[in-house]
C-alpha positions in Angstrom: -31.7 104.4 189.1 -28.1 103.3 188.5 -26.3 103.8 185.3 -26.7 100.1 184.1 -30.4 100.3 184.9 -30.8 103.4 182.8 -29.0 101.8 179.9 -31.2 98.7 180.1 -34.3 101.0 180.2 -33.1 102.9 177.1 -32.4 99.8 175.1 -35.7 98.2 176.2 -37.8 101.3 175.2 -35.9 101.7 171.9 -37.7 104.9 170.9 -34.5 106.9 170.6 -31.8 104.5 169.5 -29.1 107.2 169.3 -29.6 108.1 173.0 -28.6 104.6 174.1 -25.5 104.8 171.9 -24.5 108.1 173.3 -25.2 106.9 176.9 -22.9 103.9 176.3 -20.2 106.2 175.0 -20.7 108.5 177.9 -20.3 105.6 180.4 -17.1 104.4 178.9 -15.2 107.7 178.4 -14.2 108.3 182.0 -12.5 104.9 182.2 -10.2 105.5 179.3 -9.4 109.1 180.2 -8.4 108.4 183.9 -5.5 106.1 183.1 -4.0 108.6 180.6 -4.5 111.4 183.1 -2.7 109.4 185.8 0.3 108.8 183.5 0.5 112.5 182.6 0.3 113.5 186.3 3.2 111.1 187.1 5.2 112.6 184.3 4.6 116.1 185.7 6.1 114.9 189.0 9.2 113.7 187.2 9.8 117.0 185.3 12.2 119.1 187.3 15.6 120.6 186.9 17.2 117.1 186.6 15.1 116.2 183.6 17.3 118.3 181.3 20.3 116.3 182.2 18.6 112.9 181.8 18.5 110.8 178.7 15.2 109.8 177.3 15.7 106.1 178.2 16.2 107.0 181.9 13.2 109.3 181.9 11.1 106.5 180.4 12.3 104.1 183.0 11.5 106.4 185.8 8.1 107.1 184.4 7.3 103.4 184.2 8.4 103.0 187.8 6.0 105.7 188.9 3.1 104.7 186.8 3.4 101.0 187.6 4.1 101.5 191.3 1.8 98.7 192.4 3.8 96.2 190.4 7.1 97.7 191.7 6.0 97.4 195.3 5.6 93.6 194.9 9.2 93.1 193.9 11.6 91.8 196.7 14.5 94.2 196.7 16.9 91.8 198.5 16.4 89.2 195.7 16.9 91.9 193.1 20.1 93.3 194.7 21.6 89.8 195.1 20.7 88.9 191.5 22.3 92.1 190.2 25.4 91.6 192.4 25.9 88.0 191.2 25.8 89.1 187.5 28.4 91.8 187.9 31.9 91.0 188.9 33.9 92.7 191.6 34.0 96.5 191.6 37.8 96.9 191.8 
């Protein structure tokens, strides 16, 4: 039996109502824990000798880039560079 089938069976039998509540909690816990664990594992990758010289804002920005890598991969870098260059004046 799959997990949803077991849950349907437990709610249909209704002889132990607390068991169905516990089973629902058990099924939802891994979903919420996995995203937090991914964020912390990304932060561990960022922690190195350079971390002590970084400000908190930069560390937060790098963490967001690592955590939201799928969104970052969709950004066209040429457009971003041209937009940044057009906003800033000449370097010299």
